[in-house]
C-alpha angles and dihedrals in degrees: 000000000000122000089227114097117218111218096217089123110052091174090061091054093046091050090051091049089057090050093048092047089051090050093056096049127159085035121074128202102243107156125061089247091055093045090051090050089055092050092048092046090051092052092047091048092053091051090046094051092047090050091048091050091050093048092055097040111119094011126117100235116067119220092246094066114111099187138002130195126191104196107078087355116258128172130176123196131218107265096207114150104251112294099340115144121233138163090277097058107027119106111257088227092050090047092051091049092052092042094051091049088055093244096125097055110124099175128246112335 
């Protein structure tokens, strides 16, 4: 799969923009540079999720499984709330774009 996203589905991009903006809260993209970083991160996240889905297609273990045990069979699923992004499921490239734009800064912890 190409790393170029085809914008044949504007709704998909709009949905991802909502998810990316929710991920950077409490920050908000204010400048044009930050807004462009959010758009780029959204595009990279769409590509990442499509590649992830392709890599797991036809396999026995779905991508939302957190752990799997063979003896006495046990499986636990990722308990993410819907489609919220977090550090576990965001594309490393999208994360880097947001980080470098200063949109992931949370202050001193």
